[in-house]
C-alpha positions as CSV (number, residue, x, y, z in Angstrom):
1,M,134.0,80.4,107.3
2,R,132.5,84.1,107.0
3,E,129.3,83.5,108.1
4,N,127.7,86.4,105.8
5,N,128.4,84.4,102.3
6,V,127.9,80.5,101.8
7,Y,129.8,77.9,104.4
8,L,131.8,75.7,102.6
9,P,134.0,73.0,103.1
10,S,136.8,75.0,102.2
11,G,136.4,77.2,105.1
12,S,137.2,80.5,102.4
13,K,135.9,84.0,102.7
14,S,134.5,84.6,99.7
15,Y,131.4,85.3,97.8
16,L,129.0,84.1,95.1
17,V,129.8,85.3,91.5
18,G,128.0,82.9,89.4
19,K,126.7,79.6,88.1
20,T,127.3,77.3,85.8
21,K,127.1,73.4,84.7
22,C,128.4,70.8,87.1
23,P,130.7,68.5,85.4
24,Q,130.4,65.7,88.1
25,C,126.5,66.2,87.8
26,S,126.6,66.0,84.3
27,K,128.3,62.6,84.0
28,F,125.1,61.1,85.6
29,G,122.5,63.2,83.5
30,R,122.1,65.5,86.1
31,D,122.0,69.3,86.0
32,R,119.8,70.1,83.3
33,T,119.2,73.7,84.3
34,G,123.2,74.1,83.9
35,D,123.3,75.6,87.5
36,N,124.7,73.7,90.3
37,L,128.0,74.4,90.2
38,A,128.6,77.7,92.2
39,L,131.8,80.2,91.3
40,Y,133.1,82.1,93.6
41,N,135.3,85.4,93.7
42,D,138.5,83.5,94.7
43,G,138.5,81.0,92.1
44,H,137.2,78.0,94.0
45,V,133.8,76.1,93.0
46,F,131.2,74.1,95.1
47,C,128.2,71.8,94.0
48,F,125.5,71.9,96.4
49,S,124.3,69.1,94.5
50,C,127.1,66.5,94.5
51,R,129.3,68.4,96.7
52,Y,132.1,68.3,93.6
53,Y,134.7,70.7,95.1
54,K,137.9,72.4,93.3
55,P,140.1,74.8,95.7
56,S,140.9,78.1,94.3
57,N,144.1,78.6,92.6
58,P,145.1,82.6,92.8
59,R,147.1,82.4,89.7
60,M,143.9,81.3,87.6
61,V,141.3,83.8,88.8
62,T,140.2,85.7,86.0
63,K,136.6,86.9,84.7
64,Q,137.4,84.7,81.3
65,K,138.3,81.4,83.5
66,M,135.8,82.1,86.2
67,K,133.2,82.0,83.5
68,M,130.9,84.2,85.6
69,E,127.4,84.3,84.3
70,L,126.2,87.3,86.6
71,S,126.8,90.6,85.2
72,S,128.8,91.7,87.6
73,S,132.5,91.8,88.0
74,L,134.9,90.8,90.6
75,D,135.5,94.4,91.7
76,E,131.7,95.1,91.5
77,K,129.0,94.1,94.1
78,P,127.6,90.7,92.3
79,V,124.0,90.8,91.2
80,I,122.4,87.9,93.4
81,K,119.6,85.9,92.0
82,L,117.5,83.1,93.0
83,P,118.2,79.4,91.9
84,T,116.3,79.0,88.6
85,D,114.2,76.4,90.2
86,T,112.3,77.7,93.0
87,T,108.5,77.3,93.3
88,I,106.1,78.8,96.0
89,S,104.8,74.9,96.4
90,L,106.9,73.9,99.3
91,D,108.3,70.2,99.7
92,S,106.3,68.3,102.5
93,R,109.6,68.7,104.5
94,A,109.7,72.1,104.2
95,G,106.0,72.3,105.4
96,L,106.4,70.0,108.1
97,W,109.2,71.6,109.8
98,L,107.4,75.1,109.6
99,A,104.2,73.8,111.1
100,K,106.4,72.6,114.0
101,Y,107.2,76.1,115.0
102,D,103.5,77.2,114.2
103,I,104.1,79.4,111.1
104,T,101.3,80.0,109.6
105,K,100.2,79.6,105.3
106,D,99.9,83.5,105.8
107,E,103.1,84.0,107.0
108,V,104.6,81.8,104.5
109,L,102.9,83.6,101.9
110,K,103.6,87.3,103.3
111,N,107.2,86.2,103.5
112,G,107.6,85.1,100.1
113,L,109.3,81.7,101.2
114,L,110.2,79.3,98.3
115,W,111.3,75.9,97.5
116,S,114.4,74.7,95.6
117,S,114.1,71.3,94.3
118,N,118.1,71.6,93.5
119,M,119.2,72.3,97.0
120,E,116.8,70.8,98.6
121,G,116.0,73.7,100.7
122,L,113.7,76.1,102.0
123,I,114.4,79.5,100.9
124,F,113.6,82.9,102.5
125,P,114.3,85.7,100.4
126,F,115.9,89.3,101.2
127,Y,114.5,92.0,99.5
128,K,115.1,95.8,99.7
129,N,113.2,98.9,98.3
130,T,115.2,100.8,95.8
131,P,115.0,105.1,95.0
132,D,112.6,104.2,92.4
133,K,110.3,102.4,94.2
134,G,111.6,99.2,93.3
135,V,113.2,96.3,94.8
136,I,116.0,94.5,94.5
137,L,117.3,91.0,96.2
138,E,119.6,91.5,98.6
139,G,120.4,88.1,99.1
140,Y,118.7,85.0,100.7
141,H,118.8,82.0,103.3
142,V,118.5,78.4,102.8
143,R,117.6,76.1,105.4
144,T,118.4,72.3,103.9
145,F,116.8,69.2,104.4
146,V,120.1,67.0,103.3
147,K,122.0,65.2,105.2
148,G,125.6,66.1,104.9
149,R,125.4,69.5,103.9
150,P,125.3,72.5,105.6
151,K,121.8,73.1,107.3
152,Y,121.8,76.8,106.9
153,I,123.1,78.9,103.9
154,T,123.3,82.3,103.3
155,I,123.7,84.0,99.8
156,G,124.5,87.9,100.4
157,S,126.2,90.2,102.6
158,R,124.5,89.9,106.6
159,D,125.6,93.8,106.8
160,E,123.7,94.7,104.1
161,I,120.6,92.3,105.1
162,F,117.8,94.1,107.4
163,W,114.9,91.5,107.4
164,Y,112.8,93.6,110.4
165,H,109.4,91.8,111.8
166,G,107.0,93.5,113.7
167,L,108.9,97.2,113.0
168,Q,106.0,98.8,114.5
169,Y,106.6,97.5,117.8
170,A,110.1,99.1,118.2
171,K,109.1,101.9,120.4
172,K,108.0,99.4,122.9
173,H,110.9,96.7,123.0
174,G,113.5,97.8,121.3
175,I,115.0,95.4,118.7
176,I,115.2,91.5,119.7
177,L,117.8,89.8,117.9
178,V,117.8,86.5,116.8
179,E,119.7,84.0,115.1
180,D,117.2,82.8,112.4
181,C,114.2,83.5,110.2
182,V,111.8,81.3,111.9
183,S,112.4,82.9,115.0
184,A,112.1,86.3,113.5
185,I,108.7,85.5,112.3
186,K,108.0,83.9,115.7
187,I,108.8,86.8,117.9
188,G,107.6,89.2,115.4
189,R,104.4,88.8,116.0
190,Q,104.5,91.3,118.9
191,A,108.2,92.9,119.0
192,C,110.6,94.2,116.5
193,T,112.4,91.4,115.7
194,L,115.9,91.1,113.4
195,P,117.6,87.9,112.7
196,L,121.5,88.3,112.6
197,L,121.9,84.8,110.4
198,G,124.4,83.6,112.7
199,A,125.3,84.7,116.2
200,N,127.2,87.8,116.2
201,I,127.2,91.2,114.7
202,S,129.4,93.5,112.6
203,K,130.6,96.8,113.8
204,R,128.7,98.4,110.4
205,K,125.2,97.0,111.6
206,Q,125.5,97.9,115.2
207,I,125.7,101.3,113.6
208,D,123.1,100.7,111.3
209,L,120.6,99.5,113.9
210,Y,121.0,103.0,115.8
211,K,118.5,104.3,113.6
212,T,115.7,102.1,114.4
213,S,116.1,102.1,118.0
214,E,118.5,102.4,120.7
215,I,117.6,99.4,122.7
216,L,118.9,95.9,121.3
217,I,118.0,92.8,123.4
218,F,119.7,89.7,122.1
219,W,118.1,86.5,122.2
220,L,119.8,83.8,120.9
221,D,119.8,80.2,120.9
222,Y,120.8,78.3,124.5
223,D,124.1,77.2,123.2
224,K,125.1,81.0,122.1
225,A,124.6,82.5,125.4
226,D,128.0,83.3,125.6
227,E,127.9,85.0,122.3
228,A,125.0,87.1,123.0
229,Y,126.6,88.5,126.0
230,K,129.8,89.3,124.0
231,C,127.2,90.7,121.2
232,A,125.1,93.0,124.0
233,A,128.5,94.2,125.6
234,Q,130.0,95.2,121.9
235,C,126.8,97.2,121.2
236,A,126.8,98.9,124.9
237,A,130.3,99.7,124.4
238,I,128.9,102.2,121.7
239,G,125.9,103.7,123.2
240,Y,123.1,101.0,123.2
241,S,121.1,100.0,126.0
242,T,121.1,96.2,125.7
243,K,120.0,93.4,127.5
244,V,120.3,89.6,127.0
245,I,117.5,86.8,127.2
246,V,118.7,83.1,127.7
247,T,116.1,80.4,127.5
248,K,116.6,76.8,127.7
249,D,114.9,76.4,124.3
250,D,115.3,78.8,120.9
251,P,113.3,81.3,120.8
252,K,111.0,80.2,117.8
253,V,110.1,77.0,120.2
254,Y,108.1,79.0,122.2
255,L,104.1,79.6,122.0
256,D,102.9,83.5,121.4
257,T,102.0,83.4,125.4
258,E,104.9,82.3,126.3
259,V,107.1,84.8,124.5
260,N,105.0,87.6,125.7
261,E,105.8,86.6,129.3
262,I,109.4,86.4,128.2
263,L,109.8,89.6,126.8
264,D,107.6,91.3,129.7
265,G,109.9,89.7,132.1
266,V,112.9,91.8,130.8
267,D,114.1,94.7,132.9
268,Y,114.2,97.7,130.5
């Protein structure tokens, strides 16, 4: 499995290059939008609706046989598009889950959170400003609500996703690195926070973060404490001042007052 791409049963290190109609869903009159089946650069396919899966065959991987529907080629960075059925009207499951962590309606709107019925998931889109003052979609993160599917799915390269929250606080605490998007929103209310979308940090991201701050604080979930210390050691080796926060609960669980106390307790 490669965490900066879609998590699939195959454990492949591939990336999404297109979507098409799922043959299995079609048999039962589903996939009316014709895009349930995800196509990957190594030739394998996977449907997030019915879980239809076909492994890759290196001898058959060509642009024509992949039937790519995106404008990119296998040798170029793929164009990332949101699911065609996304809506700002969140499903009650997503709403209740966000409310559980005290995420406000204003924060939902500010961050452009969406719902996809096909994926049955809450979508966190990641946009990037372009030189011509436009924006492009760098990727998106999905929190699904269906048993038997991966709980979290990331589309796009994690190395290119910098979803900062509370950037104005960078000089005070440095950068707080958390695992997930909701933790980033929550902690970002009072500290510069960035979600890693996982429990590790690549060499490229280590270098890029230096543009924002020389102080990195890793606050991952409790069961990822060992990974947090490994990440901190890697970053300290290239010149960062690093700290690790270990708490019983995930960062997103804590109230704002509790977060403030935890951050004030860090020995800089």
